N, C-alpha and C positions, 0 to 999 in steps of 0.2 A: 521143230517149231517152235525153237525159242527166238527166232527172229520174227515172230509175228503178233500182233496183237490179239488176233483172234480169227478161227475160221468158222463159216458160217454156210449152211447149204441148205437149200430149200428144196431139193430131190428132182429139179426138172433143169437140165444143161442148158437148153435154150433159156429159160428164164434168167439163169446166172449170167449167161452170155449178154443177154439184153441189159442187164443190169451193169455191167462192165462198161458197155455201150453209154449207158444215162449217168455214168460216175458212181452209181450207188454201190458197187465192187469196186475196189482197186484192181484186183486181177483175179483171174479163175486158171485150174488146171484139173483135167481130168481123164482117165483113160480106164479101159476101154468105151468107148461110145461109137453108137451108129450113125451113119451119115445125116440121117433125118433129125437127129437130136442137136445136131451141131450147124448144119446149113446157113439158115436163117440167121443165126445168132452171128456167125462170121462174117456174112454179109453186112450187118448192122453195124458191127465193130469196126471193120474197114471203113465201113460209109461216117462212122463219127469220128474219124482219124486214130483210132485205135490198132495194136498190132496183134495179131494172130498168128500160131505156128504149131507145127507138131514139137514133141519134145527134142528133136534136134536143130530147131530153128527153121526147119523147110516147111513146104508147102504141102505135104502128105496127110493131112489130117482127115482126108474123108477115107483114105484106106488105111491109114495106120489107126485110127480110132483115138489118138492122142490131140489133147488141145492145150494150149497155154495162150492164154490172153491176158491184155492189160495194157497201160499207156506206154510212152517211148522210154520212161525211164524204170518201169516196174517190169515189164516185158522181159526183158535182157536177165534182170536178178531172178525173176521165176526161172527161167531157163537154167539157170545154173543150180538153182536148187533142184529140180526135176531131173537133171541130168545126173546127179549124185556126185 
């Protein structure tokens, strides 16, 4: 966590993803999630020009329950962190 200024959570993945799309959050990651927790947020982020993937950079969020979201710069950096 030494690489971030802070981590904030409001308890609803759908809200956190929507806030990434709106630019209120720079990025978001979480697992395990259910498809209904992230489906709308994934669509909103992609429509806003953001990036969303599973922890390996793939497109299996709905089956893996893993989600990483951010802009073009931050998404790749978050992937590197969650991959360990």
